[in-house]
C-alpha positions in Angstrom: 179.9 57.1 91.0 176.3 56.9 92.0 175.0 53.4 91.4 171.3 52.5 91.3 170.4 48.8 91.9 167.8 47.3 89.7 166.6 43.7 89.9 164.7 41.3 87.6 162.6 38.5 89.2 160.4 35.7 88.2 157.1 35.5 90.2 156.5 31.8 89.6 152.9 31.1 90.6 151.2 33.7 88.4 154.0 33.6 85.7 155.0 37.2 85.9 158.3 39.0 85.2 159.0 41.7 87.8 161.6 44.4 87.7 162.3 46.6 90.7 164.6 49.6 91.0 165.3 52.7 92.9 166.4 55.6 90.7 167.5 58.0 93.4 171.1 57.4 92.7 170.6 58.1 89.0 169.0 61.4 90.1 172.1 62.3 92.2 174.4 61.3 89.3 172.4 63.6 87.0 172.8 66.5 89.3 176.6 65.8 89.8 177.1 65.5 86.0 175.4 68.8 85.3 177.4 70.5 88.0 180.7 69.0 86.7 180.2 70.2 83.2 178.3 73.5 83.9 175.0 72.4 82.3 172.2 74.7 83.3 169.5 73.4 85.5 166.2 72.6 83.8 163.0 74.1 85.2 162.1 72.0 88.4 158.9 70.7 86.9 160.5 69.6 83.7 163.5 68.1 85.6 161.1 66.0 87.7 159.5 64.7 84.5 162.9 63.8 83.1 163.7 62.0 86.3 160.5 59.9 86.1 161.6 59.0 82.6 165.0 57.9 83.9 163.2 55.6 86.4 160.7 54.1 83.9 163.3 53.7 81.1 165.6 52.0 83.5 162.9 49.5 84.4 162.2 48.8 80.7 165.9 48.3 79.9 166.4 45.8 82.8 163.3 43.8 81.8 165.3 42.5 78.8 168.3 40.2 78.7 170.7 40.6 77.0 171.0 44.4 77.3 170.1 46.7 74.5 170.6 50.4 73.6 167.5 52.4 74.2 166.6 56.0 73.1 163.3 57.5 74.4 162.0 60.8 72.9 158.8 62.2 74.4 156.7 65.3 73.8 154.8 65.9 77.0 151.2 66.5 76.0 149.8 70.0 76.7 153.2 71.5 77.4 156.3 72.8 75.6 158.5 70.2 77.4 160.2 67.5 75.4 162.3 64.8 77.0 165.1 62.5 75.8 166.6 59.6 77.7 169.1 57.0 76.6 170.0 53.8 78.4 173.0 51.8 77.3 173.8 48.1 77.7 176.5 48.7 80.3 174.0 50.6 82.5 174.7 54.1 81.5 171.7 56.5 81.6 171.7 60.0 80.2 169.1 62.6 79.2 168.0 66.1 78.8 165.0 68.5 78.7 164.1 69.9 75.3 161.6 72.2 73.8 158.5 70.7 72.2 155.3 71.7 70.4 152.5 71.8 72.9 150.2 70.1 70.4 152.4 67.0 70.0 151.4 63.8 71.7 153.8 61.4 70.1 156.7 59.4 71.5 159.4 57.5 69.8 161.6 54.7 71.1 164.8 53.5 69.3 166.3 50.2 70.2 169.4 48.3 69.1 170.8 45.0 70.4 174.3 45.5 68.9 173.9 42.8 66.3 170.9 44.1 64.4 169.9 47.4 62.7 168.3 50.1 64.9 164.5 49.8 65.1 162.1 52.7 65.9 158.6 52.6 67.3 156.1 55.4 67.5 153.1 55.6 69.8 150.6 58.1 71.1 150.8 59.4 74.6 147.6 59.6 76.7 148.9 61.4 79.7 151.8 63.6 80.9 153.6 61.1 83.2 156.7 59.8 81.6 156.6 56.6 83.6 153.1 56.0 82.2 154.6 56.6 78.7 156.9 53.5 79.3 153.8 51.5 80.2 152.1 52.8 77.1 155.1 51.8 74.9 154.8 48.2 75.9 151.0 48.1 75.4 150.8 50.0 72.1 154.1 49.6 70.4 155.0 46.1 71.6 151.5 44.7 72.2 152.5 43.5 75.6 150.4 44.0 78.7 152.4 45.8 81.4 152.2 47.7 84.6 154.8 50.4 85.4 154.6 52.3 88.7 157.1 54.9 90.0 156.8 56.9 93.2 158.0 60.5 93.8 161.5 59.2 95.0 162.1 57.1 91.9 161.3 53.8 93.5 159.5 51.7 90.9 158.4 48.4 89.4 157.6 47.0 86.0 155.4 43.9 85.9 154.5 41.9 82.7 153.2 38.4 82.2 155.3 35.7 80.6 153.5 33.3 78.2 150.6 31.8 80.1 151.1 34.3 82.9 148.2 36.2 84.5 147.6 39.6 86.0 144.8 38.9 88.4 147.1 38.8 91.4 147.8 42.5 91.0 144.4 43.5 89.6 143.0 46.5 91.4 146.3 47.5 93.1 147.1 51.2 93.2 150.6 52.1 92.0 151.9 52.6 95.6 150.4 49.2 96.6 152.0 47.5 93.6 155.4 49.0 94.5 155.1 48.0 98.1 154.0 44.4 97.3 156.7 43.7 94.8 159.5 45.1 97.0 158.1 43.2 100.0 158.1 39.9 98.1 161.6 40.5 96.8 162.9 41.2 100.3 161.1 38.1 101.7 162.6 35.9 99.0 159.1 35.1 97.5 160.3 35.6 93.9 163.2 34.1 92.1 165.9 36.6 91.4 167.2 36.4 87.9 169.6 39.3 87.7 170.9 42.4 89.3 171.8 45.4 87.1 173.6 48.6 88.1 172.5 51.8 86.4 174.3 55.1 86.6 174.2 58.6 85.0 176.8 59.3 82.4 177.1 60.2 78.7 179.4 58.7 76.1 180.1 62.1 74.5 183.7 63.4 74.5 185.8 65.7 72.2 186.5 63.0 69.7 182.9 61.9 69.4 181.7 65.5 68.9 184.4 66.2 66.3 183.5 63.0 64.5 179.8 64.0 64.5 180.8 67.3 62.8 183.2 65.8 60.2 180.5 63.3 59.3 178.1 66.0 58.1 177.7 66.6 54.4 180.2 69.1 53.0 177.6 71.9 52.5 176.4 71.5 56.1 179.9 71.7 57.4 180.5 74.9 55.3 177.4 76.5 56.8 178.4 75.4 60.3 181.9 76.8 60.2 181.2 79.9 58.0 184.1 82.4 58.6 185.3 81.0 61.9 187.8 78.4 63.0 186.1 77.8 66.4 182.4 76.8 67.1 180.4 75.7 70.1 178.3 72.5 69.9 176.1 70.8 72.4 175.7 67.1 72.9 172.1 66.2 71.8 171.9 63.5 74.5 173.1 65.3 77.7 173.4 69.0 76.8 177.1 69.2 77.5 178.8 72.1 75.6 182.0 71.6 73.6 184.3 74.0 71.8 185.6 72.6 68.5 188.4 73.9 66.4 188.6 73.4 62.7 191.6 71.3 61.7 
């Protein structure tokens, strides 16, 4: 299993929460999963956008304790690329590239902590970078100031102030400078480590889950789905894995 190490820190003097992570192992797990189940490769450009969403969504998930279930749905502005990424409390990350309307600029995030009903937030995207969309989510949907920076290899940081915290210590830093500074401080022991979290690429789908999804549909929808056949092919909406389901 490809395990990506993410860390949450407290930067005491300015009162900042800092999350660092390297998503390269998630990328490798994504490639291995698709090969294992024969999932067709996405267009390279779209696949890179999805990987950047993996990195940013991972940072967001690790910023909270206890863990929650997250579902990110983005329509990349100015393109026909749509993205989905899910992150589960145990560290499981999955996702896929979808088709989208090029005029859409909306994103949605679903969250559930296991004890409360699922909540959904909608916000407007201002750019095509999925990592920037994560930053936008905190600012617009959660009304929390945040910085999210991810490099081309999936190395990234999320920084947000705790009550009374201040951002002036990172003001003016370019994304690569912010990443370098946070990783350097972490390595030098200049921040208090709060938690290490392992993230990995996998999906919860299996034969039983897919069958349950179909049997849970209203009767008329099931009738239209099966028509005159006893065997149908269905695709997991979260990871794109194909299943053959027989009517019982």
